[in-house]
C-alpha positions in Angstrom: 0.0 0.0 0.0 1.2 3.6 -0.6 2.3 6.1 2.0 -0.3 8.6 3.1 -0.1 12.2 4.4 -2.5 12.7 7.3 -3.9 15.7 9.0 -6.1 16.5 12.0 -9.2 18.4 11.1 -9.5 20.1 14.5 -5.9 21.2 15.3 -4.5 21.0 11.8 -1.5 19.0 12.9 0.1 17.0 10.0 1.8 13.7 9.7 3.7 12.8 6.5 4.3 9.4 4.9 2.3 7.1 7.2 2.4 3.5 6.0 -0.6 1.3 6.3 -0.5 -2.5 5.7 -4.1 -2.5 4.5 -6.4 0.2 3.0 -7.3 2.6 5.9 -10.9 3.0 6.9 -12.4 5.7 9.1 -12.2 3.3 12.1 -8.5 2.4 11.5 -7.3 6.0 11.1 -4.8 7.0 13.8 -5.6 9.4 16.6 -4.0 12.8 16.6 -1.2 13.0 19.2 -2.0 16.6 20.1 -5.8 16.8 20.5 -7.1 13.2 20.4 -9.4 13.5 17.3 -9.2 11.0 14.4 -6.9 12.1 11.6 -8.0 12.2 7.9 -6.1 11.4 4.7 -4.9 14.5 2.8 -5.7 14.3 -0.9 -2.4 14.1 -2.8 -1.5 13.1 -6.3 -1.5 9.4 -7.0 1.9 7.7 -7.2 3.1 7.4 -10.8 3.9 3.8 -11.9 7.4 3.2 -13.2 6.1 2.3 -16.6 4.7 5.9 -16.9 7.9 7.6 -16.2 9.2 7.2 -19.7 8.1 9.7 -22.3 9.1 10.7 -25.8 10.6 13.9 -24.6 12.3 12.5 -21.5 15.5 10.4 -21.7 16.7 8.6 -18.6 20.4 7.9 -18.1 21.0 4.6 -16.3 24.4 4.3 -14.8 24.1 0.7 -13.6 22.5 -1.3 -16.4 25.6 -2.0 -18.5 28.2 -4.5 -17.3 31.1 -2.2 -18.4 29.7 0.7 -16.2 29.1 3.1 -19.1 26.0 5.3 -18.9 23.1 4.1 -21.1 20.3 6.3 -22.5 16.9 4.8 -22.1 14.0 6.2 -24.0 11.2 3.6 -23.2 10.1 0.9 -20.8 10.5 -1.6 -23.7 14.0 -0.6 -24.4 14.9 -1.0 -20.7 13.4 -4.5 -20.6 15.3 -5.4 -23.7 18.6 -4.2 -22.3 17.9 -6.1 -19.0 17.4 -9.3 -21.0 20.5 -8.6 -23.1 22.7 -8.0 -20.0 21.1 -10.9 -18.1 19.6 -8.7 -15.4 16.4 -8.8 -13.4 14.4 -6.6 -11.1 15.3 -6.8 -7.4 12.7 -8.2 -5.0 10.5 -11.2 -4.5 8.9 -12.6 -7.7 5.2 -12.9 -7.9 3.9 -16.0 -6.1 7.0 -16.5 -4.0 7.1 -16.2 -0.2 7.4 -12.6 0.8 5.7 -11.2 -2.3 2.5 -9.2 -2.2 0.8 -11.0 -5.1 
């Protein structure tokens, strides 16, 4: 689940980047440490998935994808996946369906 920014509607105290294991409900919202009222989620922009970070006008320079250590320009998600296969690399973390993965 994503990180949330919380605020108290009565005293306007804010708490940034609170992590929830499950989707928060009004009953599971934390209590304000200052006044004791339930906090609410601040409306913030949605997190951008990694696949959406590549655009025609935006070039990313990856310093770690090539075995020889040279910087590599990456213009699309597909190009990145192709380079990772070419250099025999894979994403870090638990694979889907393995112990410790979310899905």
